[in-house]
Structure formats: C-alpha cells, structure tokens
C-alpha positions in Angstrom: 141.4 9.0 -61.3 138.7 8.0 -63.8 135.5 6.5 -62.7 137.8 5.1 -59.8 140.4 4.1 -61.8 143.8 4.8 -61.6 145.2 7.0 -64.8 148.5 6.3 -65.5 150.6 9.0 -67.6 153.3 7.5 -70.3 154.5 10.9 -71.4 156.2 13.2 -68.8 159.2 15.2 -68.3 161.4 15.9 -65.4 160.8 19.3 -63.5 164.1 20.2 -62.5 165.0 23.4 -60.5 165.5 26.7 -62.2 169.6 26.4 -61.9 169.3 23.7 -64.2 169.5 25.7 -67.6 172.3 27.7 -65.6 174.4 24.5 -65.4 173.6 23.9 -69.0 174.9 27.1 -70.3 177.8 26.8 -68.0 178.9 23.5 -69.3 178.8 24.5 -73.0 180.6 28.0 -72.8 183.6 26.0 -70.5 183.4 23.2 -73.3 185.9 21.2 -71.4 184.5 21.3 -67.8 182.8 18.2 -66.8 179.2 18.9 -65.7 179.4 18.4 -61.6 177.6 15.1 -60.3 174.4 16.2 -58.8 174.6 16.8 -55.4 172.5 18.4 -52.4 175.5 20.9 -51.7 175.0 22.7 -55.6 173.3 25.8 -54.9 169.8 25.6 -56.3 170.0 21.7 -56.3 168.8 21.0 -53.0 166.2 18.4 -52.1 164.0 21.8 -51.0 164.3 23.0 -54.7 163.5 19.5 -55.8 160.6 19.3 -53.5 159.4 22.8 -54.7 159.6 22.0 -58.3 158.1 18.6 -57.9 155.1 20.1 -55.8 154.2 22.1 -58.8 154.4 19.4 -61.0 152.5 17.4 -58.9 149.8 20.1 -58.7 149.4 20.2 -62.1 148.9 16.4 -62.1 145.9 16.5 -59.2 144.2 19.4 -61.4 144.0 17.0 -64.4 143.5 13.8 -62.2 146.4 12.0 -63.1 147.5 9.4 -60.6 151.3 8.3 -61.7 153.7 9.4 -64.5 156.5 8.3 -66.5 158.9 11.3 -66.1 162.2 11.3 -68.6 164.4 14.5 -70.0 162.9 17.4 -71.4 163.6 17.0 -75.1 164.6 20.6 -76.1 167.2 20.1 -73.6 168.6 16.9 -74.5 171.6 18.8 -76.8 172.5 16.3 -79.0 174.3 18.6 -81.1 176.5 19.6 -78.2 180.2 18.2 -78.3 180.5 14.6 -78.0 182.7 14.8 -74.8 180.0 16.7 -73.1 177.2 14.9 -73.6 177.9 12.0 -71.6 178.0 14.6 -68.4 175.0 16.2 -69.3 172.9 12.8 -69.5 174.1 11.6 -66.3 173.4 15.0 -64.7 170.0 14.9 -66.4 169.2 11.4 -65.1 170.1 12.2 -61.5 167.5 14.9 -61.7 164.5 12.5 -62.7 166.1 10.2 -59.8 165.8 12.9 -57.5 162.1 13.8 -58.4 161.0 10.2 -58.2 162.8 9.4 -55.3 161.0 12.4 -53.1 157.5 11.2 -54.9 157.9 7.9 -55.5 153.7 7.5 -55.2 153.5 9.8 -58.4 156.7 9.4 -60.7 158.4 6.4 -62.5 162.0 7.3 -64.3 162.9 7.0 -68.1 166.5 7.5 -69.4 168.0 10.0 -71.2 171.2 8.3 -73.2 174.0 10.2 -74.5 173.3 9.6 -77.9 176.0 10.5 -80.7 174.8 10.9 -84.4 178.2 10.1 -85.4 179.1 7.0 -83.4 179.2 3.5 -85.4 176.6 2.2 -83.1 174.6 3.0 -79.6 177.2 0.9 -77.7 178.3 3.9 -76.1 175.0 4.4 -74.2 174.8 1.1 -72.8 176.6 2.4 -69.6 174.4 4.9 -68.6 171.6 2.4 -69.8 172.7 -0.1 -67.1 173.1 2.7 -64.7 169.5 4.2 -64.9 168.1 1.1 -65.1 169.9 -1.3 -62.3 170.9 1.7 -60.2 168.1 4.4 -60.2 165.5 1.9 -61.0 164.6 3.6 -64.3 161.5 1.9 -66.3 162.3 2.9 -69.7 164.5 5.0 -71.9 164.0 7.8 -73.9 165.7 7.5 -77.8 165.6 10.8 -79.9 165.2 9.4 -83.5 167.9 12.6 -84.7 169.7 13.8 -81.6 171.8 16.0 -83.3 169.3 17.6 -85.2 170.7 17.5 -88.5 169.2 14.5 -90.2 172.4 12.8 -89.9 171.2 9.7 -88.1 170.8 6.6 -89.0 167.2 5.5 -89.6 165.7 3.4 -86.4 165.5 0.5 -88.2 169.4 0.0 -88.7 172.0 -1.8 -87.0 173.1 1.3 -85.5 170.0 0.9 -83.1 170.9 -2.6 -82.0 172.9 -2.5 -78.9 170.3 -0.4 -77.2 167.1 -2.9 -78.6 169.2 -5.7 -77.6 169.3 -4.3 -74.0 165.8 -3.1 -73.6 164.4 -6.6 -75.1 166.5 -8.3 -72.5 165.5 -6.3 -69.9 161.8 -5.3 -70.5 162.6 -1.7 -70.7 160.2 -0.3 -73.1 161.6 2.5 -75.2 160.0 6.0 -75.5 160.6 7.8 -78.9 160.8 11.6 -78.8 161.9 14.1 -81.1 164.5 16.5 -79.8 166.0 19.7 -81.2 165.9 20.6 -84.7 168.6 23.0 -86.6 166.7 22.7 -89.8 167.5 26.6 -91.2 164.3 26.5 -93.1 162.3 26.7 -89.9 163.8 29.2 -88.0 161.0 31.5 -88.6 158.6 29.3 -86.7 158.4 29.7 -83.0 159.2 26.7 -80.7 160.7 25.3 -84.3 161.7 22.5 -81.9 158.0 21.4 -82.3 158.0 20.9 -85.9 160.9 18.7 -85.3 159.2 16.7 -83.2 156.5 15.8 -85.6 158.6 15.2 -88.6 161.2 12.7 -86.8 158.4 11.1 -84.8 156.9 10.3 -88.0 159.7 9.1 -89.7 160.3 6.9 -86.8 157.0 5.4 -87.1 157.5 4.7 -90.6 160.9 3.1 -90.0 159.9 0.9 -87.3 156.9 -0.1 -89.1 158.4 -1.2 -92.6 161.9 -2.6 -90.9 162.5 -5.8 -89.8 163.2 -4.4 -86.0 160.5 -6.6 -84.6 161.2 -9.5 -86.4 164.4 -9.2 -84.9 163.4 -8.2 -81.6 160.2 -9.5 -81.1 159.6 -8.8 -77.1 160.5 -5.1 -77.7 157.9 -2.4 -76.9 158.3 1.2 -78.4 155.9 4.2 -77.5 156.2 7.0 -79.8 155.0 10.5 -78.8 152.8 12.6 -79.8 150.3 10.1 -81.7 153.6 9.1 -83.5 154.0 12.6 -85.0 151.3 12.6 -88.0 148.7 10.9 -89.3 148.7 8.2 -91.9 146.9 9.4 -95.1 146.4 6.3 -97.1 143.7 3.1 -96.2 144.5 0.6 -94.1 145.5 -1.9 -97.0 147.4 0.0 -99.1 151.0 -1.1 -99.5 152.4 2.3 -98.5 151.6 1.1 -95.2 153.2 -1.8 -93.6 150.8 -4.6 -93.6 152.3 -6.5 -90.5 150.7 -6.8 -87.4 152.4 -4.6 -84.9 150.0 -4.6 -82.1 152.7 -6.2 -79.3 155.2 -3.8 -80.2 154.4 -0.1 -81.1 152.3 1.9 -79.2 151.4 5.5 -79.2 150.5 8.1 -76.9 147.5 10.7 -76.4 149.5 13.6 -76.7 147.8 16.0 -79.3 145.8 18.7 -78.2 143.6 19.5 -81.2 140.7 17.2 -80.7 140.1 16.3 -84.5 143.7 15.3 -84.9 143.7 13.0 -81.4 140.4 11.6 -82.4 141.9 10.6 -85.5 144.8 9.3 -84.2 143.0 7.0 -81.7 141.0 5.5 -84.7 143.8 5.1 -87.1 146.1 3.6 -84.3 143.6 1.6 -82.5 142.8 1.7 -79.0 144.7 -1.5 -77.9 148.1 0.3 -79.5 146.9 3.9 -77.6 148.2 4.6 -74.1 147.4 8.0 -72.2 150.1 10.7 -72.1 149.8 14.4 -71.6 153.5 15.8 -71.3 152.1 17.4 -68.4 153.3 20.2 -67.6 154.4 20.8 -70.7 153.1 23.0 -74.2 150.0 22.0 -73.6 148.9 25.1 -71.3 147.1 27.2 -73.6 143.4 27.5 -72.6 140.6 25.7 -74.7 138.0 28.6 -75.2 134.8 26.6 -75.0 135.9 24.7 -71.5 138.1 27.3 -70.0 140.5 24.5 -69.5 143.9 23.6 -70.3 144.6 21.5 -73.9 146.6 19.1 -71.8 143.4 18.4 -69.4 142.9 15.4 -71.5 140.7 13.0 -69.2 137.5 14.8 -69.9 138.6 15.4 -73.8 138.9 11.4 -74.2 135.8 10.7 -72.1 133.6 12.7 -74.0 134.9 10.8 -77.4 131.3 9.1 -78.6 133.3 6.4 -80.3 134.9 5.1 -77.6 133.0 2.5 -75.3 133.4 2.5 -71.7 135.9 -0.1 -72.0 138.0 1.7 -74.3 138.4 4.6 -72.0 139.6 2.5 -69.2 142.0 0.6 -71.3 143.7 4.1 -72.7 143.8 5.1 -69.5 144.8 2.4 -67.2 145.2 -1.3 -68.9 147.4 -0.1 -71.7 149.9 1.9 -69.9 149.8 -1.0 -67.4 150.6 -3.8 -69.8 153.8 -1.8 -70.7 154.7 -1.0 -67.1 153.2 -3.5 -64.6 155.1 -1.4 -61.9 152.2 1.2 -62.1 149.9 -0.5 -60.1 152.2 -1.5 -57.5 153.0 1.9 -57.1 149.8 3.1 -57.4 148.7 0.5 -55.0 151.4 1.5 -52.8 150.3 5.5 -52.5 146.6 4.1 -51.8 147.7 2.5 -48.9 149.7 5.3 -47.4 146.5 7.6 -48.3 
C-alpha cells in the first residue's frame, strides 16, 4: 500500500516452477511433439510446486508494498521464432501456468494472455481461439502482444490490418492490450549481455510511434493499450512538433513506470503525462540490482515515485491506484476481497 491506498501493478510475469524451461527445451528438440497439457501429474508442476514459486513472487511484492499484480508471459520465453506448429502448444502451456498461479493466489494476481503469434500469418485471426479461451475460460483480464514475435523485424507494424482481429476482439470484450517486446535475433547486438532488452526498447518505441501516428484508435476508439517500460524510449521533439502525432490519445494509449534509471523515469512521466501513466514494476524481473544510494533493489519503485517532488500527492495516487483501476476495474474487487479475508 501507499499511504493507506492499495497499489496496483500492471506489469508482472508468471513465476512458473523450474521445470518450465526443461519442458520448453524438450518441445523444441523434439520439434514435432505437442507440448503436454499442464496437469498436476507432470513432475515439477504440482500445486505445491506452483505454491512455492508463487510464494517467492509474493514475498518480493510484499517487500515492495505491491497489493495486486497482473501477470503475463515472460517475454524472453515467448519464443515467437519457434516453428509455427510448436507455438500454439507452448502458448497454451504458458497460459495454463499463469492461470494456475492466479488460481492459487487469487487475492494477488490477475492473468494476461500469451498469444501464439505467427509473424508470417496473413493476420492474427489464428490467435483468436486462444484469446477466447483465456478470456472466457481462464478469466484473464488482458492480453500481451509482441510487436515482433519472431525477432527478425518481419512482422507488420502495429497500425496495419494484420492486427485488426485482436484489436476488434479486445475492444468488444473490454480487454486492454499490454505491448511488450520479446526476443531479438538481430545479429548486430549479440555482444550485449541480455540483448533481448535492447529489442524491448526498439520494438516498444516503434510500436508507440505507429500506434500514435496510425488510425488504430480512430478505428477502435474504445481500445486500451499499455506499452511497457515507459514506451521503450523517450521522444526527442517538443510537443508541438509535427514529428509527434498531434492528436489526443489520453483515452487509449498508456505507459507503465518500469524504468529503473531515475532520470529516465522522471522524464518519461513528464513526457507521457500523469493521466497516461500506470504503475508497473516487473517484480520479479530485471530490476534486482541494488541502488547504492538506498541499499534497495532498483525495482522498489513506490518510494522512488513517492519521492518525485514534481508530482503532487494526487498525481502519485493516480499512478499507483486510479489509473490502473481505470483500465482494470477488477483490481478493486480483488483488493477488497483480500482485505475482507485479512
């Protein structure tokens, strides 16, 4: 909580048991063997295994005073470059793991889907059955989309008709879309440790620009999109420059707070605007490095944002609570249910 108000985090990833990676490697090595359906009988995937991995996740959330978090796939494990016939089974397995973590800890987690995106498909119609399943059967409240799941910059831009089937479904069912980069197979960046992070920056920034300049929100005026990591990168133009989309996107396009450098995060909130900023941390993720000046992990972002003197107290409450709640009203029902059981 922050000053007695629940804190809602829009950016988290599933903490599946350790056997998850082994299952993925086996799937890719076999090449033609379907991924097994997630069931308690699979070694390493019992409810107790999920409780243990979920408890470690919750301990980190508690340490950072996060009340409820939306969890989706781990982006660098979406593997959109796999053979197309493998992606559907892997997506279903990941979504079942997300659902299991939400089921075991319903007061703390809400699910967001991984879709079996195929960059070479004519459009995203092939994703609709899994989107429907996760929404109607598993109760997920959002879906993730990767701007370039194959990591080869071959996917149509997010303003193009390729994406319309998912946009239409999400608008019709009031499902926000969470845009997050995934793997990058760009050979130029191989020398950089965890180079998929560079892919996140590039793809999320391009997605922001295409969604801003295109007509997606004219076609789908009720569609809500959150771009992770503050939109990937900052704009370098003044607000009135024609290089920026001169249109009001405040009801459609939002950004999380998952930036760890304080100067970057401050500039991002100022540039994006408080009304379009939602609290998001990725805890547990890539922000565990300790800030020397505080001795706390970099992803402990509540005190960071609380300490920004350019934000009013009302601004901080909007970022921590009201803005996420505007996109996901279910946050309050989950938080209230948790308080009632406490």
